All heavy atoms as a GROMACS GRO file, in nm:
protein
  580
    1MET      N    1   3.121  -0.771  -1.244
    1MET     CA    2   3.129  -0.661  -1.149
    1MET      C    3   3.041  -0.545  -1.201
    1MET      O    4   3.023  -0.530  -1.320
    1MET     CB    5   3.273  -0.613  -1.136
    1MET     CG    6   3.374  -0.720  -1.096
    1MET     SD    7   3.392  -0.743  -0.922
    1MET     CE    8   3.489  -0.606  -0.874
    2PHE      N    9   2.988  -0.468  -1.106
    2PHE     CA   10   2.907  -0.353  -1.144
    2PHE      C   11   2.924  -0.243  -1.040
    2PHE      O   12   2.978  -0.264  -0.932
    2PHE     CB   13   2.758  -0.393  -1.158
    2PHE     CG   14   2.698  -0.455  -1.034
    2PHE    CD1   15   2.642  -0.375  -0.936
    2PHE    CD2   16   2.697  -0.592  -1.016
    2PHE    CE1   17   2.586  -0.430  -0.822
    2PHE    CE2   18   2.641  -0.649  -0.903
    2PHE     CZ   19   2.585  -0.568  -0.806
    3GLN      N   20   2.879  -0.124  -1.077
    3GLN     CA   21   2.888  -0.008  -0.989
    3GLN      C   22   2.770  -0.008  -0.893
    3GLN      O   23   2.656  -0.023  -0.935
    3GLN     CB   24   2.887   0.122  -1.070
    3GLN     CG   25   3.011   0.144  -1.153
    3GLN     CD   26   3.134   0.160  -1.066
    3GLN    OE1   27   3.133   0.233  -0.967
    3GLN    NE2   28   3.240   0.092  -1.104
    4LEU      N   29   2.800   0.012  -0.764
    4LEU     CA   30   2.697   0.019  -0.661
    4LEU      C   31   2.711   0.151  -0.587
    4LEU      O   32   2.822   0.190  -0.549
    4LEU     CB   33   2.712  -0.097  -0.562
    4LEU     CG   34   2.623  -0.093  -0.437
    4LEU    CD1   35   2.476  -0.103  -0.475
    4LEU    CD2   36   2.662  -0.203  -0.340
    5LYS      N   37   2.598   0.218  -0.568
    5LYS     CA   38   2.596   0.341  -0.489
    5LYS      C   39   2.481   0.330  -0.390
    5LYS      O   40   2.367   0.305  -0.431
    5LYS     CB   41   2.579   0.463  -0.578
    5LYS     CG   42   2.591   0.594  -0.504
    5LYS     CD   43   2.593   0.712  -0.600
    5LYS     CE   44   2.619   0.840  -0.527
    5LYS     NZ   45   2.624   0.954  -0.620
    6ILE      N   46   2.513   0.346  -0.262
    6ILE     CA   47   2.412   0.342  -0.157
    6ILE      C   48   2.412   0.478  -0.088
    6ILE      O   49   2.517   0.523  -0.040
    6ILE     CB   50   2.442   0.233  -0.053
    6ILE    CG1   51   2.452   0.096  -0.121
    6ILE    CG2   52   2.334   0.232   0.055
    6ILE    CD1   53   2.497  -0.017  -0.028
    7VAL      N   54   2.296   0.544  -0.088
    7VAL     CA   55   2.285   0.676  -0.024
    7VAL      C   56   2.175   0.676   0.081
    7VAL      O   57   2.076   0.605   0.069
    7VAL     CB   58   2.258   0.788  -0.128
    7VAL    CG1   59   2.373   0.801  -0.226
    7VAL    CG2   60   2.129   0.765  -0.201
    8SER      N   61   2.199   0.754   0.185
    8SER     CA   62   2.099   0.779   0.289
    8SER      C   63   2.081   0.929   0.297
    8SER      O   64   2.159   1.004   0.237
    8SER     CB   65   2.146   0.722   0.423
    8SER     OG   66   2.254   0.796   0.474
    9PRO      N   67   1.982   0.978   0.369
    9PRO     CA   68   1.965   1.123   0.381
    9PRO      C   69   2.087   1.193   0.441
    9PRO      O   70   2.113   1.309   0.413
    9PRO     CB   71   1.843   1.139   0.472
    9PRO     CG   72   1.765   1.014   0.451
    9PRO     CD   73   1.869   0.906   0.431
   10GLU      N   74   2.164   1.119   0.520
   10GLU     CA   75   2.279   1.178   0.587
   10GLU      C   76   2.404   1.186   0.500
   10GLU      O   77   2.482   1.279   0.510
   10GLU     CB   78   2.315   1.098   0.714
   10GLU     CG   79   2.211   1.105   0.823
   10GLU     CD   80   2.094   1.007   0.800
   10GLU    OE1   81   2.112   0.905   0.732
   10GLU    OE2   82   1.984   1.037   0.849
   11ARG      N   83   2.427   1.083   0.415
   11ARG     CA   84   2.554   1.077   0.340
   11ARG      C   85   2.550   0.965   0.236
   11ARG      O   86   2.458   0.885   0.231
   11ARG     CB   87   2.670   1.055   0.434
   11ARG     CG   88   2.666   0.922   0.506
   11ARG     CD   89   2.789   0.902   0.594
   11ARG     NE   90   2.779   0.780   0.670
   11ARG     CZ   91   2.726   0.770   0.790
   11ARG    NH1   92   2.676   0.874   0.849
   11ARG    NH2   93   2.723   0.655   0.853
   12ILE      N   94   2.658   0.957   0.158
   12ILE     CA   95   2.680   0.843   0.070
   12ILE      C   96   2.737   0.732   0.157
   12ILE      O   97   2.844   0.748   0.217
   12ILE     CB   98   2.776   0.878  -0.045
   12ILE    CG1   99   2.714   0.985  -0.135
   12ILE    CG2  100   2.811   0.752  -0.125
   12ILE    CD1  101   2.809   1.038  -0.241
   13GLU      N  102   2.666   0.622   0.168
   13GLU     CA  103   2.707   0.511   0.253
   13GLU      C  104   2.814   0.426   0.186
   13GLU      O  105   2.902   0.373   0.253
   13GLU     CB  106   2.587   0.424   0.289
   13GLU     CG  107   2.475   0.496   0.361
   13GLU     CD  108   2.514   0.541   0.501
   13GLU    OE1  109   2.602   0.480   0.563
   13GLU    OE2  110   2.453   0.640   0.548
   14PHE      N  111   2.804   0.411   0.053
   14PHE     CA  112   2.902   0.332  -0.021
   14PHE      C  113   2.895   0.370  -0.168
   14PHE      O  114   2.787   0.392  -0.222
   14PHE     CB  115   2.874   0.182  -0.007
   14PHE     CG  116   2.967   0.096  -0.088
   14PHE    CD1  117   3.093   0.063  -0.041
   14PHE    CD2  118   2.929   0.048  -0.213
   14PHE    CE1  119   3.180  -0.014  -0.117
   14PHE    CE2  120   3.015  -0.030  -0.289
   14PHE     CZ  121   3.141  -0.062  -0.240
   15ALA      N  122   3.010   0.375  -0.232
   15ALA     CA  123   3.017   0.392  -0.378
   15ALA      C  124   3.139   0.315  -0.426
   15ALA      O  125   3.251   0.340  -0.378
   15ALA     CB  126   3.028   0.539  -0.415
   16GLY      N  127   3.117   0.218  -0.513
   16GLY     CA  128   3.229   0.138  -0.562
   16GLY      C  129   3.181   0.023  -0.648
   16GLY      O  130   3.064   0.014  -0.683
   17THR      N  131   3.274  -0.066  -0.680
   17THR     CA  132   3.247  -0.181  -0.765
   17THR      C  133   3.231  -0.306  -0.678
   17THR      O  134   3.310  -0.328  -0.587
   17THR     CB  135   3.363  -0.202  -0.864
   17THR    OG1  136   3.382  -0.081  -0.938
   17THR    CG2  137   3.335  -0.314  -0.960
   18VAL      N  138   3.126  -0.382  -0.704
   18VAL     CA  139   3.099  -0.505  -0.629
   18VAL      C  140   3.062  -0.618  -0.725
   18VAL      O  141   3.032  -0.594  -0.842
   18VAL     CB  142   2.986  -0.485  -0.526
   18VAL    CG1  143   3.023  -0.379  -0.424
   18VAL    CG2  144   2.855  -0.450  -0.594
   19GLU      N  145   3.062  -0.741  -0.672
   19GLU     CA  146   3.022  -0.857  -0.752
   19GLU      C  147   2.874  -0.889  -0.736
   19GLU      O  148   2.811  -0.941  -0.826
   19GLU     CB  149   3.106  -0.978  -0.714
   19GLU     CG  150   3.249  -0.964  -0.759
   19GLU     CD  151   3.327  -1.093  -0.742
   19GLU    OE1  152   3.265  -1.202  -0.742
   19GLU    OE2  153   3.449  -1.084  -0.729
   20SER      N  154   2.819  -0.857  -0.616
   20SER     CA  155   2.677  -0.883  -0.592
   20SER      C  156   2.629  -0.798  -0.475
   20SER      O  157   2.710  -0.749  -0.395
   20SER     CB  158   2.653  -1.031  -0.561
   20SER     OG  159   2.702  -1.064  -0.434
   21VAL      N  160   2.498  -0.781  -0.467
   21VAL     CA  161   2.436  -0.714  -0.354
   21VAL      C  162   2.304  -0.784  -0.325
   21VAL      O  163   2.229  -0.818  -0.418
   21VAL     CB  164   2.417  -0.562  -0.379
   21VAL    CG1  165   2.327  -0.534  -0.498
   21VAL    CG2  166   2.363  -0.492  -0.255
   22LYS      N  167   2.278  -0.809  -0.197
   22LYS     CA  168   2.152  -0.869  -0.155
   22LYS      C  169   2.071  -0.761  -0.085
   22LYS      O  170   2.125  -0.686  -0.003
   22LYS     CB  171   2.176  -0.986  -0.060
   22LYS     CG  172   2.247  -1.102  -0.126
   22LYS     CD  173   2.273  -1.213  -0.028
   22LYS     CE  174   2.354  -1.323  -0.094
   22LYS     NZ  175   2.391  -1.428   0.001
   23VAL      N  176   1.943  -0.753  -0.118
   23VAL     CA  177   1.857  -0.649  -0.062
   23VAL      C  178   1.726  -0.708  -0.009
   23VAL      O  179   1.680  -0.811  -0.057
   23VAL     CB  180   1.825  -0.540  -0.167
   23VAL    CG1  181   1.952  -0.464  -0.206
   23VAL    CG2  182   1.759  -0.598  -0.290
   24PRO      N  183   1.667  -0.641   0.092
   24PRO     CA  184   1.540  -0.688   0.148
   24PRO      C  185   1.420  -0.627   0.076
   24PRO      O  186   1.364  -0.526   0.118
   24PRO     CB  187   1.548  -0.641   0.293
   24PRO     CG  188   1.626  -0.513   0.285
   24PRO     CD  189   1.725  -0.535   0.174
   25GLY      N  190   1.381  -0.686  -0.035
   25GLY     CA  191   1.264  -0.637  -0.108
   25GLY      C  192   1.139  -0.652  -0.024
   25GLY      O  193   1.133  -0.737   0.065
   26THR      N  194   1.038  -0.571  -0.051
   26THR     CA  195   0.915  -0.580   0.027
   26THR      C  196   0.841  -0.712   0.003
   26THR      O  197   0.762  -0.755   0.085
   26THR     CB  198   0.820  -0.462  -0.004
   26THR    OG1  199   0.802  -0.452  -0.144
   26THR    CG2  200   0.876  -0.332   0.050
   27MET      N  201   0.870  -0.779  -0.108
   27MET     CA  202   0.810  -0.909  -0.138
   27MET      C  203   0.907  -1.024  -0.109
   27MET      O  204   0.881  -1.138  -0.149
   27MET     CB  205   0.766  -0.914  -0.285
   27MET     CG  206   0.665  -0.808  -0.324
   27MET     SD  207   0.505  -0.834  -0.250
   27MET     CE  208   0.446  -0.968  -0.349
   28GLY      N  209   1.020  -0.993  -0.045
   28GLY     CA  210   1.120  -1.095  -0.013
   28GLY      C  211   1.259  -1.051  -0.055
   28GLY      O  212   1.275  -0.962  -0.138
   29ASN      N  213   1.359  -1.113   0.005
   29ASN     CA  214   1.498  -1.079  -0.027
   29ASN      C  215   1.533  -1.123  -0.169
   29ASN      O  216   1.481  -1.225  -0.217
   29ASN     CB  217   1.593  -1.148   0.071
   29ASN     CG  218   1.577  -1.097   0.212
   29ASN    OD1  219   1.518  -0.991   0.235
   29ASN    ND2  220   1.628  -1.171   0.308
   30PHE      N  221   1.622  -1.047  -0.234
   30PHE     CA  222   1.672  -1.090  -0.364
   30PHE      C  223   1.814  -1.040  -0.383
   30PHE      O  224   1.859  -0.948  -0.316
   30PHE     CB  225   1.579  -1.049  -0.479
   30PHE     CG  226   1.561  -0.901  -0.500
   30PHE    CD1  227   1.639  -0.832  -0.593
   30PHE    CD2  228   1.463  -0.831  -0.431
   30PHE    CE1  229   1.619  -0.697  -0.614
   30PHE    CE2  230   1.443  -0.696  -0.452
   30PHE     CZ  231   1.522  -0.628  -0.544
   31GLU      N  232   1.884  -1.105  -0.476
   31GLU     CA  233   2.024  -1.074  -0.503
   31GLU      C  234   2.037  -1.016  -0.643
   31GLU      O  235   1.971  -1.061  -0.737
   31GLU     CB  236   2.108  -1.202  -0.492
   31GLU     CG  237   2.256  -1.178  -0.509
   31GLU     CD  238   2.339  -1.303  -0.480
   31GLU    OE1  239   2.283  -1.415  -0.480
   31GLU    OE2  240   2.459  -1.288  -0.458
   32ILE      N  241   2.124  -0.918  -0.656
   32ILE     CA  242   2.152  -0.855  -0.785
   32ILE      C  243   2.294  -0.891  -0.824
   32ILE      O  244   2.388  -0.872  -0.746
   32ILE     CB  245   2.135  -0.701  -0.775
   32ILE    CG1  246   1.992  -0.667  -0.734
   32ILE    CG2  247   2.174  -0.636  -0.906
   32ILE    CD1  248   1.973  -0.525  -0.688
   33LEU      N  249   2.309  -0.943  -0.946
   33LEU     CA  250   2.439  -0.981  -1.000
   33LEU      C  251   2.463  -0.905  -1.129
   33LEU      O  252   2.371  -0.842  -1.184
   33LEU     CB  253   2.442  -1.132  -1.028
   33LEU     CG  254   2.419  -1.224  -0.909
   33LEU    CD1  255   2.398  -1.368  -0.956
   33LEU    CD2  256   2.534  -1.215  -0.811
   34THR      N  257   2.584  -0.912  -1.180
   34THR     CA  258   2.618  -0.848  -1.307
   34THR      C  259   2.521  -0.895  -1.415
   34THR      O  260   2.490  -1.013  -1.424
   34THR     CB  261   2.762  -0.884  -1.348
   34THR    OG1  262   2.850  -0.840  -1.245
   34THR    CG2  263   2.802  -0.817  -1.478
   35GLY      N  264   2.472  -0.801  -1.496
   35GLY     CA  265   2.381  -0.835  -1.605
   35GLY      C  266   2.235  -0.847  -1.563
   35GLY      O  267   2.152  -0.889  -1.642
   36HIS      N  268   2.203  -0.810  -1.439
   36HIS     CA  269   2.065  -0.817  -1.391
   36HIS      C  270   1.974  -0.731  -1.480
   36HIS      O  271   2.014  -0.624  -1.526
   36HIS     CB  272   2.057  -0.768  -1.247
   36HIS     CG  273   1.931  -0.805  -1.175
   36HIS    ND1  274   1.811  -0.743  -1.199
   36HIS    CD2  275   1.907  -0.897  -1.079
   36HIS    CE1  276   1.718  -0.796  -1.121
   36HIS    NE2  277   1.774  -0.890  -1.047
   37ALA      N  278   1.854  -0.776  -1.502
   37ALA     CA  279   1.756  -0.700  -1.581
   37ALA      C  280   1.724  -0.569  -1.510
   37ALA      O  281   1.727  -0.563  -1.388
   37ALA     CB  282   1.629  -0.782  -1.598
   38PRO      N  283   1.693  -0.465  -1.587
   38PRO     CA  284   1.655  -0.337  -1.525
   38PRO      C  285   1.533  -0.355  -1.435
   38PRO      O  286   1.440  -0.430  -1.469
   38PRO     CB  287   1.620  -0.248  -1.645
   38PRO     CG  288   1.695  -0.307  -1.759
   38PRO     CD  289   1.696  -0.456  -1.734
   39ILE      N  290   1.537  -0.290  -1.319
   39ILE     CA  291   1.429  -0.304  -1.221
   39ILE      C  292   1.430  -0.184  -1.127
   39ILE      O  293   1.535  -0.125  -1.103
   39ILE     CB  294   1.445  -0.435  -1.140
   39ILE    CG1  295   1.325  -0.459  -1.047
   39ILE    CG2  296   1.573  -0.436  -1.062
   39ILE    CD1  297   1.328  -0.594  -0.977
   40ILE      N  298   1.313  -0.151  -1.078
   40ILE     CA  299   1.299  -0.057  -0.966
   40ILE      C  300   1.211  -0.128  -0.865
   40ILE      O  301   1.106  -0.180  -0.901
   40ILE     CB  302   1.234   0.076  -1.010
   40ILE    CG1  303   1.325   0.151  -1.106
   40ILE    CG2  304   1.205   0.163  -0.887
   40ILE    CD1  305   1.265   0.277  -1.162
   41SER      N  306   1.257  -0.132  -0.739
   41SER     CA  307   1.183  -0.204  -0.636
   41SER      C  308   1.191  -0.131  -0.503
   41SER      O  309   1.292  -0.068  -0.473
   41SER     CB  310   1.240  -0.345  -0.621
   41SER     OG  311   1.172  -0.416  -0.518
   42THR      N  312   1.084  -0.143  -0.426
   42THR     CA  313   1.087  -0.088  -0.290
   42THR      C  314   1.156  -0.189  -0.198
   42THR      O  315   1.157  -0.309  -0.225
   42THR     CB  316   0.945  -0.060  -0.238
   42THR    OG1  317   0.868  -0.179  -0.247
   42THR    CG2  318   0.880   0.053  -0.316
   43LEU      N  319   1.215  -0.136  -0.092
   43LEU     CA  320   1.284  -0.220   0.006
   43LEU      C  321   1.215  -0.208   0.141
   43LEU      O  322   1.166  -0.101   0.177
   43LEU     CB  323   1.430  -0.176   0.020
   43LEU     CG  324   1.515  -0.181  -0.107
   43LEU    CD1  325   1.654  -0.128  -0.078
   43LEU    CD2  326   1.520  -0.321  -0.164
   44GLY      N  327   1.214  -0.317   0.214
   44GLY     CA  328   1.158  -0.318   0.348
   44GLY      C  329   1.268  -0.318   0.451
   44GLY      O  330   1.387  -0.307   0.419
   45LYS      N  331   1.229  -0.334   0.575
   45LYS     CA  332   1.326  -0.340   0.684
   45LYS      C  333   1.409  -0.467   0.670
   45LYS      O  334   1.355  -0.574   0.642
   45LYS     CB  335   1.252  -0.340   0.818
   45LYS     CG  336   1.344  -0.337   0.937
   45LYS     CD  337   1.267  -0.329   1.067
   45LYS     CE  338   1.363  -0.326   1.185
   45LYS     NZ  339   1.294  -0.314   1.312
   46GLY      N  340   1.540  -0.453   0.688
   46GLY     CA  341   1.627  -0.569   0.677
   46GLY      C  342   1.772  -0.528   0.659
   46GLY      O  343   1.813  -0.421   0.705
   47VAL      N  344   1.847  -0.611   0.589
   47VAL     CA  345   1.991  -0.591   0.573
   47VAL      C  346   2.027  -0.587   0.425
   47VAL      O  347   1.987  -0.675   0.349
   47VAL     CB  348   2.071  -0.704   0.642
   47VAL    CG1  349   2.220  -0.690   0.618
   47VAL    CG2  350   2.041  -0.707   0.792
   48VAL      N  351   2.104  -0.484   0.386
   48VAL     CA  352   2.166  -0.479   0.254
   48VAL      C  353   2.306  -0.538   0.272
   48VAL      O  354   2.380  -0.495   0.360
   48VAL     CB  355   2.175  -0.334   0.201
   48VAL    CG1  356   2.252  -0.330   0.070
   48VAL    CG2  357   2.036  -0.274   0.184
   49GLU      N  358   2.340  -0.637   0.190
   49GLU     CA  359   2.468  -0.705   0.204
   49GLU      C  360   2.546  -0.698   0.074
   49GLU      O  361   2.494  -0.735  -0.032
   49GLU     CB  362   2.443  -0.851   0.244
   49GLU     CG  363   2.567  -0.926   0.281
   49GLU     CD  364   2.536  -1.067   0.330
   49GLU    OE1  365   2.422  -1.093   0.374
   49GLU    OE2  366   2.626  -1.151   0.322
   50TYR      N  367   2.671  -0.652   0.081
   50TYR     CA  368   2.757  -0.643  -0.037
   50TYR      C  369   2.901  -0.664   0.006
   50TYR      O  370   2.946  -0.612   0.107
   50TYR     CB  371   2.742  -0.506  -0.106
   50TYR     CG  372   2.771  -0.389  -0.016
   50TYR    CD1  373   2.897  -0.330  -0.014
   50TYR    CD2  374   2.675  -0.339   0.070
   50TYR    CE1  375   2.924  -0.223   0.072
   50TYR    CE2  376   2.701  -0.233   0.155
   50TYR     CZ  377   2.827  -0.176   0.154
   50TYR     OH  378   2.854  -0.072   0.240
   51ASP      N  379   2.974  -0.746  -0.068
   51ASP     CA  380   3.116  -0.773  -0.043
   51ASP      C  381   3.150  -0.792   0.105
   51ASP      O  382   3.245  -0.735   0.158
   51ASP     CB  383   3.202  -0.662  -0.102
   51ASP     CG  384   3.211  -0.668  -0.253
   51ASP    OD1  385   3.161  -0.766  -0.311
   51ASP    OD2  386   3.267  -0.576  -0.314
   52GLY      N  387   3.070  -0.872   0.175
   52GLY     CA  388   3.098  -0.902   0.314
   52GLY      C  389   3.057  -0.793   0.413
   52GLY      O  390   3.079  -0.807   0.532
   53THR      N  391   2.998  -0.685   0.365
   53THR     CA  392   2.953  -0.575   0.450
   53THR      C  393   2.801  -0.582   0.464
   53THR      O  394   2.732  -0.610   0.367
   53THR     CB  395   2.994  -0.440   0.390
   53THR    OG1  396   3.135  -0.436   0.376
   53THR    CG2  397   2.949  -0.324   0.477
   54GLN      N  398   2.752  -0.556   0.584
   54GLN     CA  399   2.608  -0.554   0.608
   54GLN      C  400   2.565  -0.417   0.657
   54GLN      O  401   2.632  -0.357   0.741
   54GLN     CB  402   2.570  -0.660   0.710
   54GLN     CG  403   2.592  -0.801   0.662
   54GLN     CD  404   2.539  -0.903   0.758
   54GLN    OE1  405   2.521  -0.877   0.876
   54GLN    NE2  406   2.513  -1.023   0.708
   55LEU      N  407   2.454  -0.368   0.603
   55LEU     CA  408   2.400  -0.238   0.640
   55LEU      C  409   2.252  -0.257   0.675
   55LEU      O  410   2.172  -0.296   0.588
   55LEU     CB  411   2.414  -0.140   0.523
   55LEU     CG  412   2.356  -0.001   0.540
   55LEU    CD1  413   2.434   0.075   0.648
   55LEU    CD2  414   2.363   0.075   0.409
   56GLU      N  415   2.217  -0.235   0.802
   56GLU     CA  416   2.078  -0.249   0.844
   56GLU      C  417   1.999  -0.126   0.799
   56GLU      O  418   2.043  -0.014   0.817
   56GLU     CB  419   2.069  -0.264   0.995
   56GLU     CG  420   2.117  -0.399   1.043
   56GLU     CD  421   2.082  -0.424   1.187
   56GLU    OE1  422   1.972  -0.385   1.231
   56GLU    OE2  423   2.167  -0.483   1.255
   57ILE      N  424   1.881  -0.152   0.740
   57ILE     CA  425   1.798  -0.042   0.692
   57ILE      C  426   1.654  -0.058   0.741
   57ILE      O  427   1.611  -0.167   0.778
   57ILE     CB  428   1.800  -0.032   0.537
   57ILE    CG1  429   1.734  -0.155   0.473
   57ILE    CG2  430   1.942  -0.014   0.486
   57ILE    CD1  431   1.705  -0.139   0.326
   58LEU      N  432   1.582   0.053   0.740
   58LEU     CA  433   1.440   0.053   0.774
   58LEU      C  434   1.353   0.046   0.650
   58LEU      O  435   1.235   0.012   0.656
   58LEU     CB  436   1.405   0.179   0.854
   58LEU     CG  437   1.476   0.193   0.988
   58LEU    CD1  438   1.443   0.328   1.052
   58LEU    CD2  439   1.436   0.079   1.081
   59GLY      N  440   1.410   0.078   0.534
   59GLY     CA  441   1.338   0.077   0.407
   59GLY      C  442   1.410   0.159   0.304
   59GLY      O  443   1.516   0.216   0.330
   60GLY      N  444   1.351   0.166   0.184
   60GLY     CA  445   1.411   0.245   0.076
   60GLY      C  446   1.367   0.192  -0.058
   60GLY      O  447   1.261   0.132  -0.072
   61PHE      N  448   1.454   0.214  -0.158
   61PHE     CA  449   1.427   0.159  -0.290
   61PHE      C  450   1.558   0.132  -0.363
   61PHE      O  451   1.662   0.187  -0.327
   61PHE     CB  452   1.334   0.249  -0.374
   61PHE     CG  453   1.395   0.378  -0.417
   61PHE    CD1  454   1.463   0.388  -0.538
   61PHE    CD2  455   1.384   0.491  -0.338
   61PHE    CE1  456   1.520   0.509  -0.577
   61PHE    CE2  457   1.441   0.612  -0.377
   61PHE     CZ  458   1.509   0.620  -0.497
   62VAL      N  459   1.551   0.045  -0.464
   62VAL     CA  460   1.668   0.009  -0.544
   62VAL      C  461   1.633   0.025  -0.691
   62VAL      O  462   1.521  -0.002  -0.733
   62VAL     CB  463   1.715  -0.136  -0.514
   62VAL    CG1  464   1.606  -0.236  -0.545
   62VAL    CG2  465   1.842  -0.170  -0.591
   63SER      N  466   1.732   0.073  -0.768
   63SER     CA  467   1.717   0.089  -0.912
   63SER      C  468   1.836   0.020  -0.979
   63SER      O  469   1.951   0.044  -0.941
   63SER     CB  470   1.716   0.238  -0.948
   63SER     OG  471   1.729   0.256  -1.086
   64VAL      N  472   1.806  -0.066  -1.078
   64VAL     CA  473   1.911  -0.136  -1.152
   64VAL      C  474   1.898  -0.099  -1.299
   64VAL      O  475   1.789  -0.109  -1.356
   64VAL     CB  476   1.897  -0.289  -1.138
   64VAL    CG1  477   2.006  -0.360  -1.218
   64VAL    CG2  478   1.900  -0.331  -0.993
   65LYS      N  479   2.010  -0.056  -1.359
   65LYS     CA  480   2.011  -0.031  -1.503
   65LYS      C  481   2.152  -0.052  -1.556
   65LYS      O  482   2.247   0.006  -1.506
   65LYS     CB  483   1.959   0.108  -1.539
   65LYS     CG  484   2.039   0.222  -1.482
   65LYS     CD  485   1.983   0.354  -1.526
   65LYS     CE  486   2.069   0.466  -1.469
   65LYS     NZ  487   2.024   0.596  -1.510
   66LYS      N  488   2.166  -0.140  -1.651
   66LYS     CA  489   2.292  -0.169  -1.720
   66LYS      C  490   2.415  -0.168  -1.630
   66LYS      O  491   2.502  -0.082  -1.640
   66LYS     CB  492   2.311  -0.072  -1.836
   66LYS     CG  493   2.419  -0.115  -1.933
   66LYS     CD  494   2.403  -0.046  -2.064
   66LYS     CE  495   2.514  -0.065  -2.161
   66LYS     NZ  496   2.567  -0.186  -2.193
   67ASP      N  497   2.422  -0.263  -1.540
   67ASP     CA  498   2.535  -0.281  -1.449
   67ASP      C  499   2.563  -0.158  -1.362
   67ASP      O  500   2.677  -0.127  -1.331
   67ASP     CB  501   2.660  -0.325  -1.524
   67ASP     CG  502   2.647  -0.466  -1.578
   67ASP    OD1  503   2.570  -0.544  -1.519
   67ASP    OD2  504   2.712  -0.499  -1.677
   68GLU      N  505   2.457  -0.087  -1.327
   68GLU     CA  506   2.467   0.028  -1.237
   68GLU      C  507   2.350   0.016  -1.139
   68GLU      O  508   2.234   0.020  -1.179
   68GLU     CB  509   2.457   0.157  -1.317
   68GLU     CG  510   2.499   0.279  -1.243
   68GLU     CD  511   2.500   0.400  -1.335
   68GLU    OE1  512   2.586   0.405  -1.426
   68GLU    OE2  513   2.413   0.487  -1.318
   69VAL      N  514   2.382   0.000  -1.011
   69VAL     CA  515   2.280  -0.018  -0.909
   69VAL      C  516   2.284   0.100  -0.812
   69VAL      O  517   2.390   0.133  -0.759
   69VAL     CB  518   2.301  -0.152  -0.832
   69VAL    CG1  519   2.196  -0.168  -0.722
   69VAL    CG2  520   2.297  -0.270  -0.928
   70SER      N  521   2.168   0.161  -0.792
   70SER     CA  522   2.155   0.272  -0.698
   70SER      C  523   2.054   0.232  -0.591
   70SER      O  524   1.946   0.185  -0.623
   70SER     CB  525   2.106   0.399  -0.767
   70SER     OG  526   2.197   0.438  -0.866
   71ILE      N  527   2.094   0.251  -0.464
   71ILE     CA  528   2.006   0.217  -0.353
   71ILE      C  529   1.994   0.339  -0.263
   71ILE      O  530   2.094   0.396  -0.221
   71ILE     CB  531   2.060   0.098  -0.271
   71ILE    CG1  532   2.081  -0.025  -0.362
   71ILE    CG2  533   1.967   0.065  -0.157
   71ILE    CD1  534   2.144  -0.143  -0.294
   72CYS      N  535   1.870   0.379  -0.237
   72CYS     CA  536   1.841   0.491  -0.145
   72CYS      C  537   1.778   0.428  -0.021
   72CYS      O  538   1.679   0.356  -0.033
   72CYS     CB  539   1.746   0.588  -0.212
   72CYS     SG  540   1.709   0.731  -0.110
   73VAL      N  541   1.838   0.453   0.095
   73VAL     CA  542   1.792   0.385   0.216
   73VAL      C  543   1.766   0.482   0.331
   73VAL      O  544   1.822   0.591   0.336
   73VAL     CB  545   1.897   0.281   0.264
   73VAL    CG1  546   1.919   0.174   0.160
   73VAL    CG2  547   2.027   0.346   0.305
   74GLU      N  548   1.681   0.436   0.421
   74GLU     CA  549   1.666   0.499   0.552
   74GLU      C  550   1.732   0.401   0.648
   74GLU      O  551   1.691   0.285   0.657
   74GLU     CB  552   1.519   0.518   0.588
   74GLU     CG  553   1.502   0.585   0.721
   74GLU     CD  554   1.357   0.605   0.759
   74GLU    OE1  555   1.268   0.586   0.674
   74GLU    OE2  556   1.333   0.638   0.876
   75LYS      N  557   1.838   0.447   0.714
   75LYS     CA  558   1.916   0.359   0.800
   75LYS      C  559   1.856   0.342   0.937
   75LYS      O  560   1.791   0.432   0.990
   75LYS     CB  561   2.058   0.415   0.819
   75LYS     CG  562   2.148   0.390   0.702
   75LYS     CD  563   2.288   0.444   0.726
   75LYS     CE  564   2.340   0.414   0.863
   75LYS     NZ  565   2.476   0.461   0.885
   76SER      N  566   1.883   0.225   0.997
   76SER     CA  567   1.850   0.201   1.137
   76SER      C  568   1.954   0.274   1.220
   76SER      O  569   2.069   0.287   1.181
   76SER     CB  570   1.860   0.053   1.170
   76SER     OG  571   1.784  -0.024   1.084
   77GLU      N  572   1.915   0.322   1.335
   77GLU     CA  573   2.012   0.391   1.423
   77GLU      C  574   2.076   0.296   1.518
   77GLU      O  575   2.037   0.198   1.557
   77GLU     CB  576   1.945   0.505   1.498
   77GLU     CG  577   1.904   0.617   1.406
   77GLU     CD  578   2.016   0.676   1.322
   77GLU    OE1  579   2.128   0.693   1.375
   77GLU    OE2  580   1.994   0.707   1.206
   0.00000   0.00000   0.00000
């Protein structure tokens, strides 16, 4: 399990502990699990999926460091 925080310009979309998160990277979708190597990546249009919840986004970026994942997104309306 790791800490996930998803923020948009409007508000904090989610903050809590999850087992995994799938994100739409600009080079393809990928999944982040506990112990993932540190990474910063841009996100394209698609769906962020965590613990059975889906959030449609237009883009953003993700940062992973020591079981702490931060995602900044521009949401679809």
